[in-house]
HTML snippet that shows the backbone in 3Dmol.js (N, CA, C, O; Angstrom):
<script src="https://3Dmol.org/build/3Dmol-min.js"></script>
<div id="view" style="width:600px;height:400px;position:relative"></div>
<script>
const pdb = `
ATOM      1  N   MET A   1      -8.798   4.719   1.855  1.00  0.00           N
ATOM      2  CA  MET A   1      -9.020   3.382   1.598  1.00  0.00           C
ATOM      3  C   MET A   1      -7.733   2.742   0.707  1.00  0.00           C
ATOM      4  O   MET A   1      -7.275   1.610   0.865  1.00  0.00           O
ATOM      5  N   ILE A   2      -7.334   3.598  -0.124  1.00  0.00           N
ATOM      6  CA  ILE A   2      -6.094   3.219  -0.839  1.00  0.00           C
ATOM      7  C   ILE A   2      -4.907   3.111   0.099  1.00  0.00           C
ATOM      8  O   ILE A   2      -4.062   2.217   0.064  1.00  0.00           O
ATOM      9  N   TYR A   3      -4.949   4.116   0.928  1.00  0.00           N
ATOM     10  CA  TYR A   3      -3.880   4.186   2.045  1.00  0.00           C
ATOM     11  C   TYR A   3      -3.746   3.024   2.758  1.00  0.00           C
ATOM     12  O   TYR A   3      -2.652   2.480   2.912  1.00  0.00           O
ATOM     13  N   ARG A   4      -4.995   2.509   3.302  1.00  0.00           N
ATOM     14  CA  ARG A   4      -5.001   1.420   3.942  1.00  0.00           C
ATOM     15  C   ARG A   4      -4.391   0.113   3.405  1.00  0.00           C
ATOM     16  O   ARG A   4      -3.575  -0.548   4.048  1.00  0.00           O
ATOM     17  N   GLN A   5      -4.880  -0.239   2.086  1.00  0.00           N
ATOM     18  CA  GLN A   5      -4.546  -1.177   1.505  1.00  0.00           C
ATOM     19  C   GLN A   5      -2.795  -1.149   1.089  1.00  0.00           C
ATOM     20  O   GLN A   5      -2.094  -2.160   1.125  1.00  0.00           O
ATOM     21  N   ILE A   6      -2.451  -0.194   0.819  1.00  0.00           N
ATOM     22  CA  ILE A   6      -0.926  -0.068   0.463  1.00  0.00           C
ATOM     23  C   ILE A   6      -0.249  -0.447   1.801  1.00  0.00           C
ATOM     24  O   ILE A   6       0.635  -1.298   1.893  1.00  0.00           O
ATOM     25  N   LYS A   7      -0.812   0.353   2.945  1.00  0.00           N
ATOM     26  CA  LYS A   7      -0.096   0.046   4.369  1.00  0.00           C
ATOM     27  C   LYS A   7      -0.108  -1.295   4.689  1.00  0.00           C
ATOM     28  O   LYS A   7       0.944  -1.809   5.068  1.00  0.00           O
ATOM     29  N   LEU A   8      -1.257  -2.043   4.590  1.00  0.00           N
ATOM     30  CA  LEU A   8      -1.259  -3.423   4.957  1.00  0.00           C
ATOM     31  C   LEU A   8      -0.519  -4.295   4.004  1.00  0.00           C
ATOM     32  O   LEU A   8       0.024  -5.279   4.506  1.00  0.00           O
ATOM     33  N   ILE A   9      -0.400  -4.121   2.757  1.00  0.00           N
ATOM     34  CA  ILE A   9       0.480  -4.792   1.860  1.00  0.00           C
ATOM     35  C   ILE A   9       1.880  -4.663   2.363  1.00  0.00           C
ATOM     36  O   ILE A   9       2.555  -5.669   2.579  1.00  0.00           O
ATOM     37  N   LEU A  10       2.335  -3.461   2.557  1.00  0.00           N
ATOM     38  CA  LEU A  10       3.786  -2.965   3.160  1.00  0.00           C
ATOM     39  C   LEU A  10       3.969  -3.926   4.438  1.00  0.00           C
ATOM     40  O   LEU A  10       4.898  -4.717   4.596  1.00  0.00           O
ATOM     41  N   GLN A  11       2.983  -3.716   5.247  1.00  0.00           N
ATOM     42  CA  GLN A  11       3.218  -4.458   6.537  1.00  0.00           C
ATOM     43  C   GLN A  11       3.399  -6.064   6.461  1.00  0.00           C
ATOM     44  O   GLN A  11       4.222  -6.683   7.136  1.00  0.00           O
ATOM     45  N   ILE A  12       2.561  -6.603   5.595  1.00  0.00           N
ATOM     46  CA  ILE A  12       2.449  -8.088   5.256  1.00  0.00           C
ATOM     47  C   ILE A  12       3.866  -8.374   4.763  1.00  0.00           C
ATOM     48  O   ILE A  12       4.568  -9.259   5.251  1.00  0.00           O
ATOM     49  N   LYS A  13       4.254  -7.551   3.743  1.00  0.00           N
ATOM     50  CA  LYS A  13       5.493  -7.892   3.099  1.00  0.00           C
ATOM     51  C   LYS A  13       6.493  -7.904   4.060  1.00  0.00           C
ATOM     52  O   LYS A  13       7.217  -8.899   4.083  1.00  0.00           O
ATOM     53  N   LEU A  14       6.710  -6.916   4.943  1.00  0.00           N
ATOM     54  CA  LEU A  14       7.707  -6.812   5.844  1.00  0.00           C
ATOM     55  C   LEU A  14       7.693  -7.922   6.804  1.00  0.00           C
ATOM     56  O   LEU A  14       8.771  -8.455   7.066  1.00  0.00           O
ATOM     57  N   LEU A  15       6.631  -8.338   7.355  1.00  0.00           N
ATOM     58  CA  LEU A  15       6.463  -9.415   8.427  1.00  0.00           C
ATOM     59  C   LEU A  15       6.968 -10.730   7.793  1.00  0.00           C
ATOM     60  O   LEU A  15       7.799 -11.465   8.325  1.00  0.00           O
ATOM     61  N   LEU A  16       6.299 -10.974   6.443  1.00  0.00           N
ATOM     62  CA  LEU A  16       6.841 -12.271   5.854  1.00  0.00           C
ATOM     63  C   LEU A  16       8.283 -12.373   5.643  1.00  0.00           C
ATOM     64  O   LEU A  16       8.906 -13.420   5.825  1.00  0.00           O
ATOM     65  N   ALA A  17       8.897 -11.083   5.189  1.00  0.00           N
ATOM     66  CA  ALA A  17      10.328 -11.054   4.916  1.00  0.00           C
ATOM     67  C   ALA A  17      11.223 -11.302   6.321  1.00  0.00           C
ATOM     68  O   ALA A  17      12.354 -11.785   6.352  1.00  0.00           O
ATOM     69  N   SER A  18      10.469 -10.871   7.420  1.00  0.00           N
ATOM     70  CA  SER A  18      11.076 -11.119   8.653  1.00  0.00           C
ATOM     71  C   SER A  18      10.863 -12.465   9.127  1.00  0.00           C
ATOM     72  O   SER A  18      11.205 -12.690  10.288  1.00  0.00           O
ATOM     73  N   GLY A  19      10.369 -13.392   8.454  1.00  0.00           N
ATOM     74  CA  GLY A  19      10.204 -14.741   8.917  1.00  0.00           C
ATOM     75  C   GLY A  19       8.875 -15.228   9.655  1.00  0.00           C
ATOM     76  O   GLY A  19       8.735 -16.397  10.015  1.00  0.00           O
ATOM     77  N   PHE A  20       8.053 -14.384   9.823  1.00  0.00           N
ATOM     78  CA  PHE A  20       6.634 -14.630  10.126  1.00  0.00           C
ATOM     79  C   PHE A  20       5.807 -15.557   9.582  1.00  0.00           C
ATOM     80  O   PHE A  20       5.590 -15.427   8.377  1.00  0.00           O
ATOM     81  N   ASN A  21       5.318 -16.409  10.119  1.00  0.00           N
ATOM     82  CA  ASN A  21       4.361 -17.195   9.278  1.00  0.00           C
ATOM     83  C   ASN A  21       2.936 -16.700   9.298  1.00  0.00           C
ATOM     84  O   ASN A  21       2.637 -15.711   9.967  1.00  0.00           O
ATOM     85  N   PHE A  22       1.959 -17.430   8.508  1.00  0.00           N
ATOM     86  CA  PHE A  22       0.765 -16.953   8.302  1.00  0.00           C
ATOM     87  C   PHE A  22      -0.116 -16.696   9.494  1.00  0.00           C
ATOM     88  O   PHE A  22      -0.888 -15.737   9.471  1.00  0.00           O
ATOM     89  N   LYS A  23      -0.042 -17.537  10.585  1.00  0.00           N
ATOM     90  CA  LYS A  23      -0.780 -17.342  11.737  1.00  0.00           C
ATOM     91  C   LYS A  23      -0.063 -16.115  12.637  1.00  0.00           C
ATOM     92  O   LYS A  23      -0.729 -15.333  13.315  1.00  0.00           O
ATOM     93  N   GLU A  24       1.272 -16.076  12.543  1.00  0.00           N
ATOM     94  CA  GLU A  24       1.734 -14.911  13.388  1.00  0.00           C
ATOM     95  C   GLU A  24       1.590 -13.570  12.700  1.00  0.00           C
ATOM     96  O   GLU A  24       1.693 -12.532  13.354  1.00  0.00           O
ATOM     97  N   VAL A  25       1.322 -13.560  11.216  1.00  0.00           N
ATOM     98  CA  VAL A  25       0.836 -12.232  10.675  1.00  0.00           C
ATOM     99  C   VAL A  25      -0.538 -12.004  11.052  1.00  0.00           C
ATOM    100  O   VAL A  25      -0.872 -10.837  11.255  1.00  0.00           O
ATOM    101  N   GLU A  26      -1.418 -12.957  11.185  1.00  0.00           N
ATOM    102  CA  GLU A  26      -2.757 -12.767  11.483  1.00  0.00           C
ATOM    103  C   GLU A  26      -2.815 -12.150  12.854  1.00  0.00           C
ATOM    104  O   GLU A  26      -3.390 -11.094  13.114  1.00  0.00           O
ATOM    105  N   LYS A  27      -2.168 -12.908  13.698  1.00  0.00           N
ATOM    106  CA  LYS A  27      -2.252 -12.444  15.105  1.00  0.00           C
ATOM    107  C   LYS A  27      -1.673 -11.030  15.384  1.00  0.00           C
ATOM    108  O   LYS A  27      -2.223 -10.320  16.226  1.00  0.00           O
ATOM    109  N   LYS A  28      -0.523 -10.576  14.667  1.00  0.00           N
ATOM    110  CA  LYS A  28       0.063  -9.302  14.725  1.00  0.00           C
ATOM    111  C   LYS A  28      -0.763  -8.180  14.246  1.00  0.00           C
ATOM    112  O   LYS A  28      -0.836  -7.121  14.870  1.00  0.00           O
ATOM    113  N   LEU A  29      -1.490  -8.441  12.955  1.00  0.00           N
ATOM    114  CA  LEU A  29      -2.255  -7.510  12.452  1.00  0.00           C
ATOM    115  C   LEU A  29      -3.664  -7.481  12.855  1.00  0.00           C
ATOM    116  O   LEU A  29      -4.426  -6.585  12.489  1.00  0.00           O
ATOM    117  N   LYS A  30      -4.047  -8.550  13.678  1.00  0.00           N
ATOM    118  CA  LYS A  30      -5.445  -8.599  14.101  1.00  0.00           C
ATOM    119  C   LYS A  30      -6.600  -8.421  13.171  1.00  0.00           C
ATOM    120  O   LYS A  30      -7.649  -7.845  13.460  1.00  0.00           O
ATOM    121  N   LEU A  31      -6.299  -8.978  12.012  1.00  0.00           N
ATOM    122  CA  LEU A  31      -7.123  -9.185  10.900  1.00  0.00           C
ATOM    123  C   LEU A  31      -7.778 -10.659  10.687  1.00  0.00           C
ATOM    124  O   LEU A  31      -7.182 -11.655  11.098  1.00  0.00           O
ATOM    125  N   PRO A  32      -8.903 -10.741  10.095  1.00  0.00           N
ATOM    126  CA  PRO A  32      -9.521 -12.062   9.752  1.00  0.00           C
ATOM    127  C   PRO A  32      -8.584 -12.945   8.778  1.00  0.00           C
ATOM    128  O   PRO A  32      -7.690 -12.420   8.115  1.00  0.00           O
ATOM    129  N   TYR A  33      -8.840 -14.222   8.746  1.00  0.00           N
ATOM    130  CA  TYR A  33      -7.976 -15.019   8.046  1.00  0.00           C
ATOM    131  C   TYR A  33      -8.015 -14.621   6.493  1.00  0.00           C
ATOM    132  O   TYR A  33      -6.982 -14.542   5.828  1.00  0.00           O
ATOM    133  N   PHE A  34      -9.235 -14.388   5.995  1.00  0.00           N
ATOM    134  CA  PHE A  34      -9.500 -14.168   4.661  1.00  0.00           C
ATOM    135  C   PHE A  34      -8.931 -12.842   4.134  1.00  0.00           C
ATOM    136  O   PHE A  34      -8.506 -12.826   2.978  1.00  0.00           O
ATOM    137  N   VAL A  35      -8.886 -11.751   4.866  1.00  0.00           N
ATOM    138  CA  VAL A  35      -8.274 -10.594   4.612  1.00  0.00           C
ATOM    139  C   VAL A  35      -6.705 -10.856   4.493  1.00  0.00           C
ATOM    140  O   VAL A  35      -6.178 -10.471   3.449  1.00  0.00           O
ATOM    141  N   ILE A  36      -5.938 -11.447   5.415  1.00  0.00           N
ATOM    142  CA  ILE A  36      -4.747 -11.850   5.327  1.00  0.00           C
ATOM    143  C   ILE A  36      -4.179 -12.625   4.179  1.00  0.00           C
ATOM    144  O   ILE A  36      -3.102 -12.419   3.620  1.00  0.00           O
ATOM    145  N   GLU A  37      -5.087 -13.566   3.909  1.00  0.00           N
ATOM    146  CA  GLU A  37      -4.796 -14.358   2.605  1.00  0.00           C
ATOM    147  C   GLU A  37      -4.962 -13.505   1.358  1.00  0.00           C
ATOM    148  O   GLU A  37      -4.151 -13.678   0.448  1.00  0.00           O
ATOM    149  N   LYS A  38      -5.908 -12.619   1.221  1.00  0.00           N
ATOM    150  CA  LYS A  38      -5.843 -11.776   0.058  1.00  0.00           C
ATOM    151  C   LYS A  38      -4.688 -10.728   0.069  1.00  0.00           C
ATOM    152  O   LYS A  38      -4.111 -10.431  -0.977  1.00  0.00           O
ATOM    153  N   MET A  39      -4.347 -10.152   1.322  1.00  0.00           N
ATOM    154  CA  MET A  39      -3.348  -9.235   1.302  1.00  0.00           C
ATOM    155  C   MET A  39      -2.092  -9.984   0.851  1.00  0.00           C
ATOM    156  O   MET A  39      -1.364  -9.363   0.077  1.00  0.00           O
ATOM    157  N   ILE A  40      -1.730 -11.183   1.199  1.00  0.00           N
ATOM    158  CA  ILE A  40      -0.550 -11.915   0.847  1.00  0.00           C
ATOM    159  C   ILE A  40      -0.453 -12.121  -0.513  1.00  0.00           C
ATOM    160  O   ILE A  40       0.638 -12.029  -1.075  1.00  0.00           O
ATOM    161  N   ARG A  41      -1.783 -12.474  -1.292  1.00  0.00           N
ATOM    162  CA  ARG A  41      -1.764 -12.614  -2.640  1.00  0.00           C
ATOM    163  C   ARG A  41      -1.208 -11.246  -3.376  1.00  0.00           C
ATOM    164  O   ARG A  41      -0.345 -11.146  -4.248  1.00  0.00           O
ATOM    165  N   GLN A  42      -1.915 -10.334  -2.794  1.00  0.00           N
ATOM    166  CA  GLN A  42      -1.544  -8.967  -3.440  1.00  0.00           C
ATOM    167  C   GLN A  42      -0.148  -8.552  -3.112  1.00  0.00           C
ATOM    168  O   GLN A  42       0.484  -7.924  -3.961  1.00  0.00           O
ATOM    169  N   SER A  43       0.350  -8.823  -2.047  1.00  0.00           N
ATOM    170  CA  SER A  43       1.807  -8.526  -1.598  1.00  0.00           C
ATOM    171  C   SER A  43       2.838  -9.233  -2.606  1.00  0.00           C
ATOM    172  O   SER A  43       3.914  -8.693  -2.865  1.00  0.00           O
ATOM    173  N   LYS A  44       2.511 -10.305  -3.091  1.00  0.00           N
ATOM    174  CA  LYS A  44       3.448 -11.120  -3.969  1.00  0.00           C
ATOM    175  C   LYS A  44       3.478 -10.436  -5.311  1.00  0.00           C
ATOM    176  O   LYS A  44       4.505 -10.552  -5.981  1.00  0.00           O
ATOM    177  N   LYS A  45       2.547  -9.793  -5.740  1.00  0.00           N
ATOM    178  CA  LYS A  45       2.316  -9.065  -7.157  1.00  0.00           C
ATOM    179  C   LYS A  45       3.372  -7.862  -7.113  1.00  0.00           C
ATOM    180  O   LYS A  45       3.655  -7.381  -8.211  1.00  0.00           O
ATOM    181  N   TYR A  46       3.918  -7.380  -6.116  1.00  0.00           N
ATOM    182  CA  TYR A  46       4.699  -6.062  -6.270  1.00  0.00           C
ATOM    183  C   TYR A  46       6.046  -6.338  -5.535  1.00  0.00           C
ATOM    184  O   TYR A  46       6.129  -7.125  -4.592  1.00  0.00           O
ATOM    185  N   THR A  47       6.901  -5.759  -5.949  1.00  0.00           N
ATOM    186  CA  THR A  47       8.344  -5.546  -5.191  1.00  0.00           C
ATOM    187  C   THR A  47       8.229  -4.688  -3.974  1.00  0.00           C
ATOM    188  O   THR A  47       7.359  -3.828  -3.841  1.00  0.00           O
ATOM    189  N   PHE A  48       9.054  -4.937  -3.186  1.00  0.00           N
ATOM    190  CA  PHE A  48       9.191  -3.997  -1.923  1.00  0.00           C
ATOM    191  C   PHE A  48       9.353  -2.602  -2.334  1.00  0.00           C
ATOM    192  O   PHE A  48       8.761  -1.706  -1.731  1.00  0.00           O
ATOM    193  N   LYS A  49      10.247  -2.332  -3.487  1.00  0.00           N
ATOM    194  CA  LYS A  49      10.439  -1.122  -3.790  1.00  0.00           C
ATOM    195  C   LYS A  49       9.331  -0.465  -4.372  1.00  0.00           C
ATOM    196  O   LYS A  49       9.248   0.755  -4.232  1.00  0.00           O
ATOM    197  N   GLU A  50       8.356  -1.161  -5.083  1.00  0.00           N
ATOM    198  CA  GLU A  50       7.217  -0.611  -5.693  1.00  0.00           C
ATOM    199  C   GLU A  50       6.184  -0.236  -4.550  1.00  0.00           C
ATOM    200  O   GLU A  50       5.561   0.825  -4.576  1.00  0.00           O
ATOM    201  N   ILE A  51       6.067  -1.033  -3.702  1.00  0.00           N
ATOM    202  CA  ILE A  51       5.201  -0.848  -2.537  1.00  0.00           C
ATOM    203  C   ILE A  51       5.548   0.338  -1.846  1.00  0.00           C
ATOM    204  O   ILE A  51       4.655   1.144  -1.585  1.00  0.00           O
ATOM    205  N   CYS A  52       6.930   0.596  -1.452  1.00  0.00           N
ATOM    206  CA  CYS A  52       7.388   1.682  -0.831  1.00  0.00           C
ATOM    207  C   CYS A  52       7.120   3.020  -1.580  1.00  0.00           C
ATOM    208  O   CYS A  52       6.802   4.063  -1.009  1.00  0.00           O
ATOM    209  N   LYS A  53       7.281   2.875  -2.901  1.00  0.00           N
ATOM    210  CA  LYS A  53       7.175   4.066  -3.729  1.00  0.00           C
ATOM    211  C   LYS A  53       5.724   4.500  -3.725  1.00  0.00           C
ATOM    212  O   LYS A  53       5.425   5.691  -3.647  1.00  0.00           O
ATOM    213  N   SER A  54       4.806   3.514  -3.812  1.00  0.00           N
ATOM    214  CA  SER A  54       3.348   3.798  -3.784  1.00  0.00           C
ATOM    215  C   SER A  54       2.950   4.510  -2.445  1.00  0.00           C
ATOM    216  O   SER A  54       2.192   5.480  -2.412  1.00  0.00           O
ATOM    217  N   TYR A  55       3.484   3.984  -1.433  1.00  0.00           N
ATOM    218  CA  TYR A  55       3.402   4.612  -0.041  1.00  0.00           C
ATOM    219  C   TYR A  55       3.788   6.105  -0.021  1.00  0.00           C
ATOM    220  O   TYR A  55       3.075   7.004   0.426  1.00  0.00           O
ATOM    221  N   GLU A  56       5.018   6.247  -0.568  1.00  0.00           N
ATOM    222  CA  GLU A  56       5.566   7.670  -0.735  1.00  0.00           C
ATOM    223  C   GLU A  56       4.546   8.552  -1.450  1.00  0.00           C
ATOM    224  O   GLU A  56       4.171   9.633  -0.996  1.00  0.00           O
ATOM    225  N   LEU A  57       4.143   8.048  -2.538  1.00  0.00           N
ATOM    226  CA  LEU A  57       3.294   8.912  -3.490  1.00  0.00           C
ATOM    227  C   LEU A  57       2.053   8.985  -2.607  1.00  0.00           C
ATOM    228  O   LEU A  57       1.540  10.095  -2.750  1.00  0.00           O
ATOM    229  N   LEU A  58       1.463   8.319  -1.859  1.00  0.00           N
ATOM    230  CA  LEU A  58       0.157   8.233  -1.267  1.00  0.00           C
ATOM    231  C   LEU A  58       0.501   9.540  -0.084  1.00  0.00           C
ATOM    232  O   LEU A  58      -0.360  10.378   0.187  1.00  0.00           O
ATOM    233  N   ASN A  59       1.695   9.549   0.460  1.00  0.00           N
ATOM    234  CA  ASN A  59       1.974  10.664   1.517  1.00  0.00           C
ATOM    235  C   ASN A  59       2.050  11.890   0.851  1.00  0.00           C
ATOM    236  O   ASN A  59       1.607  12.879   1.436  1.00  0.00           O
ATOM    237  N   ILE A  60       2.590  12.021  -0.408  1.00  0.00           N
ATOM    238  CA  ILE A  60       2.790  13.302  -1.031  1.00  0.00           C
ATOM    239  C   ILE A  60       1.256  13.659  -1.571  1.00  0.00           C
ATOM    240  O   ILE A  60       0.943  14.850  -1.561  1.00  0.00           O
ATOM    241  N   ALA A  61       0.419  12.816  -1.978  1.00  0.00           N
ATOM    242  CA  ALA A  61      -1.076  13.126  -2.369  1.00  0.00           C
ATOM    243  C   ALA A  61      -1.755  13.769  -1.006  1.00  0.00           C
ATOM    244  O   ALA A  61      -2.429  14.798  -1.056  1.00  0.00           O
ATOM    245  N   ASP A  62      -1.512  13.077   0.163  1.00  0.00           N
ATOM    246  CA  ASP A  62      -2.205  13.386   1.412  1.00  0.00           C
ATOM    247  C   ASP A  62      -1.752  14.724   1.689  1.00  0.00           C
ATOM    248  O   ASP A  62      -2.629  15.480   2.106  1.00  0.00           O
ATOM    249  N   LEU A  63      -0.519  15.230   1.548  1.00  0.00           N
ATOM    250  CA  LEU A  63      -0.259  16.593   1.964  1.00  0.00           C
ATOM    251  C   LEU A  63      -0.840  17.511   0.836  1.00  0.00           C
ATOM    252  O   LEU A  63      -1.081  18.683   1.126  1.00  0.00           O
ATOM    253  N   ALA A  64      -1.065  17.085  -0.347  1.00  0.00           N
ATOM    254  CA  ALA A  64      -1.474  18.157  -1.581  1.00  0.00           C
ATOM    255  C   ALA A  64      -3.145  18.111  -1.013  1.00  0.00           C
ATOM    256  O   ALA A  64      -3.761  19.171  -1.123  1.00  0.00           O
ATOM    257  N   PHE A  65      -3.749  17.130  -0.523  1.00  0.00           N
ATOM    258  CA  PHE A  65      -5.026  17.093  -0.179  1.00  0.00           C
ATOM    259  C   PHE A  65      -5.303  18.446   0.827  1.00  0.00           C
ATOM    260  O   PHE A  65      -6.207  19.268   0.676  1.00  0.00           O
ATOM    261  N   LYS A  66      -4.286  18.438   1.872  1.00  0.00           N
ATOM    262  CA  LYS A  66      -4.325  19.322   2.918  1.00  0.00           C
ATOM    263  C   LYS A  66      -3.963  20.571   2.625  1.00  0.00           C
ATOM    264  O   LYS A  66      -4.640  21.510   3.046  1.00  0.00           O
ATOM    265  N   ASP A  67      -2.757  20.788   1.802  1.00  0.00           N
ATOM    266  CA  ASP A  67      -2.359  22.157   1.428  1.00  0.00           C
ATOM    267  C   ASP A  67      -2.517  22.732   0.291  1.00  0.00           C
ATOM    268  O   ASP A  67      -2.103  23.871   0.075  1.00  0.00           O
ATOM    269  N   SER A  68      -3.214  21.921  -0.686  1.00  0.00           N
ATOM    270  CA  SER A  68      -3.213  22.428  -2.054  1.00  0.00           C
ATOM    271  C   SER A  68      -4.509  23.028  -2.467  1.00  0.00           C
ATOM    272  O   SER A  68      -5.501  22.656  -1.841  1.00  0.00           O
ATOM    273  N   GLN A  69      -4.664  23.937  -3.465  1.00  0.00           N
ATOM    274  CA  GLN A  69      -5.770  24.535  -3.834  1.00  0.00           C
ATOM    275  C   GLN A  69      -6.429  23.647  -5.023  1.00  0.00           C
ATOM    276  O   GLN A  69      -7.525  23.943  -5.499  1.00  0.00           O
ATOM    277  N   GLN A  70      -5.692  22.568  -5.449  1.00  0.00           N
ATOM    278  CA  GLN A  70      -6.261  21.818  -6.375  1.00  0.00           C
ATOM    279  C   GLN A  70      -7.415  20.956  -5.935  1.00  0.00           C
ATOM    280  O   GLN A  70      -7.586  20.626  -4.762  1.00  0.00           O
ATOM    281  N   GLU A  71      -8.249  20.586  -7.000  1.00  0.00           N
ATOM    282  CA  GLU A  71      -9.364  19.865  -6.794  1.00  0.00           C
ATOM    283  C   GLU A  71      -8.824  18.536  -6.249  1.00  0.00           C
ATOM    284  O   GLU A  71      -7.733  18.106  -6.623  1.00  0.00           O
ATOM    285  N   PRO A  72      -9.629  17.860  -5.321  1.00  0.00           N
ATOM    286  CA  PRO A  72      -9.338  16.645  -4.849  1.00  0.00           C
ATOM    287  C   PRO A  72      -9.176  15.445  -5.879  1.00  0.00           C
ATOM    288  O   PRO A  72      -8.364  14.522  -5.809  1.00  0.00           O
ATOM    289  N   LYS A  73     -10.152  15.678  -6.861  1.00  0.00           N
ATOM    290  CA  LYS A  73     -10.278  14.644  -7.916  1.00  0.00           C
ATOM    291  C   LYS A  73      -8.986  14.507  -8.754  1.00  0.00           C
ATOM    292  O   LYS A  73      -8.524  13.419  -9.098  1.00  0.00           O
ATOM    293  N   ILE A  74      -8.378  15.861  -9.087  1.00  0.00           N
ATOM    294  CA  ILE A  74      -7.201  15.976  -9.914  1.00  0.00           C
ATOM    295  C   ILE A  74      -5.990  15.432  -9.071  1.00  0.00           C
ATOM    296  O   ILE A  74      -5.024  14.973  -9.680  1.00  0.00           O
ATOM    297  N   ILE A  75      -5.998  15.466  -7.627  1.00  0.00           N
ATOM    298  CA  ILE A  75      -4.932  15.011  -6.993  1.00  0.00           C
ATOM    299  C   ILE A  75      -5.024  13.444  -6.962  1.00  0.00           C
ATOM    300  O   ILE A  75      -4.001  12.760  -6.965  1.00  0.00           O
ATOM    301  N   LEU A  76      -6.088  12.982  -6.938  1.00  0.00           N
ATOM    302  CA  LEU A  76      -6.486  11.575  -6.862  1.00  0.00           C
ATOM    303  C   LEU A  76      -6.028  10.881  -8.142  1.00  0.00           C
ATOM    304  O   LEU A  76      -5.418   9.812  -8.097  1.00  0.00           O
ATOM    305  N   GLU A  77      -6.323  11.488  -9.256  1.00  0.00           N
ATOM    306  CA  GLU A  77      -6.031  11.039 -10.691  1.00  0.00           C
ATOM    307  C   GLU A  77      -4.519  11.108 -10.704  1.00  0.00           C
ATOM    308  O   GLU A  77      -3.911  10.114 -11.100  1.00  0.00           O
ATOM    309  N   GLU A  78      -3.876  12.140 -10.325  1.00  0.00           N
ATOM    310  CA  GLU A  78      -2.347  12.209 -10.373  1.00  0.00           C
ATOM    311  C   GLU A  78      -1.763  11.208  -9.510  1.00  0.00           C
ATOM    312  O   GLU A  78      -0.680  10.717  -9.826  1.00  0.00           O
ATOM    313  N   LEU A  79      -2.333  10.866  -8.501  1.00  0.00           N
ATOM    314  CA  LEU A  79      -1.758   9.783  -7.684  1.00  0.00           C
ATOM    315  C   LEU A  79      -1.847   8.377  -8.532  1.00  0.00           C
ATOM    316  O   LEU A  79      -0.847   7.698  -8.765  1.00  0.00           O
ATOM    317  N   VAL A  80      -3.151   8.033  -8.956  1.00  0.00           N
ATOM    318  CA  VAL A  80      -3.210   6.916  -9.633  1.00  0.00           C
ATOM    319  C   VAL A  80      -2.307   6.672 -10.939  1.00  0.00           C
ATOM    320  O   VAL A  80      -1.779   5.609 -11.266  1.00  0.00           O
ATOM    321  N   ILE A  81      -2.254   7.896 -11.603  1.00  0.00           N
ATOM    322  CA  ILE A  81      -1.289   7.898 -12.805  1.00  0.00           C
ATOM    323  C   ILE A  81       0.186   7.631 -12.318  1.00  0.00           C
ATOM    324  O   ILE A  81       0.873   6.766 -12.863  1.00  0.00           O
ATOM    325  N   ASN A  82       0.639   8.382 -11.298  1.00  0.00           N
ATOM    326  CA  ASN A  82       1.945   8.003 -10.866  1.00  0.00           C
ATOM    327  C   ASN A  82       2.179   6.770 -10.183  1.00  0.00           C
ATOM    328  O   ASN A  82       3.360   6.422 -10.160  1.00  0.00           O
ATOM    329  N   ILE A  83       1.443   6.101  -9.681  1.00  0.00           N
ATOM    330  CA  ILE A  83       1.470   4.701  -8.992  1.00  0.00           C
ATOM    331  C   ILE A  83       1.771   3.795 -10.377  1.00  0.00           C
ATOM    332  O   ILE A  83       2.767   3.082 -10.497  1.00  0.00           O
ATOM    333  N   ILE A  84       0.862   3.935 -11.268  1.00  0.00           N
ATOM    334  CA  ILE A  84       0.792   2.979 -12.468  1.00  0.00           C
ATOM    335  C   ILE A  84       1.955   3.235 -13.304  1.00  0.00           C
ATOM    336  O   ILE A  84       2.483   2.259 -13.838  1.00  0.00           O
ATOM    337  N   LYS A  85       2.446   4.421 -13.506  1.00  0.00           N
ATOM    338  CA  LYS A  85       3.515   4.967 -14.147  1.00  0.00           C
ATOM    339  C   LYS A  85       4.823   4.352 -13.438  1.00  0.00           C
ATOM    340  O   LYS A  85       5.660   3.819 -14.166  1.00  0.00           O
ATOM    341  N   TYR A  86       4.986   4.392 -12.359  1.00  0.00           N
ATOM    342  CA  TYR A  86       6.136   3.905 -11.313  1.00  0.00           C
ATOM    343  C   TYR A  86       6.178   2.203 -11.385  1.00  0.00           C
ATOM    344  O   TYR A  86       7.221   1.552 -11.332  1.00  0.00           O
ATOM    345  N   SER A  87       4.942   1.685 -11.505  1.00  0.00           N
ATOM    346  CA  SER A  87       4.950   0.239 -11.260  1.00  0.00           C
ATOM    347  C   SER A  87       5.148  -0.443 -12.831  1.00  0.00           C
ATOM    348  O   SER A  87       5.268  -1.662 -12.955  1.00  0.00           O
ATOM    349  N   ASN A  88       5.167   0.413 -13.921  1.00  0.00           N
ATOM    350  CA  ASN A  88       5.398  -0.023 -15.116  1.00  0.00           C
ATOM    351  C   ASN A  88       6.903   0.001 -15.662  1.00  0.00           C
ATOM    352  O   ASN A  88       7.242  -0.371 -16.785  1.00  0.00           O
ATOM    353  N   LYS A  89       7.729   0.495 -14.683  1.00  0.00           N
ATOM    354  CA  LYS A  89       9.095   0.660 -15.102  1.00  0.00           C
ATOM    355  C   LYS A  89       9.980  -0.673 -14.822  1.00  0.00           C
ATOM    356  O   LYS A  89      11.173  -0.697 -15.124  1.00  0.00           O
TER     357      LYS A  89
END
`;
const viewer = $3Dmol.createViewer("view");
viewer.addModel(pdb, "pdb");
viewer.setStyle({}, {cartoon: {color: "spectrum"}});
viewer.zoomTo();
viewer.render();
</script>
């Protein structure tokens, strides 16, 4: 669920930066109007660099879920802490 959110925010940020308008973004991502509207509001709260770093941290956590002996709860907690820590810089 977190992965999907970050991925959508990243896609929308990229599409808007590339000159796509609201309707084009809606058509490209095949999502309802209200979802696109909400994601656009969220995408404006973060820089491109922050979103990319969050996406990178998610990929690291995903690998840890698959390869690590750590409890999933610990991996998820570390993910959230790292995302918050990075976005407060």
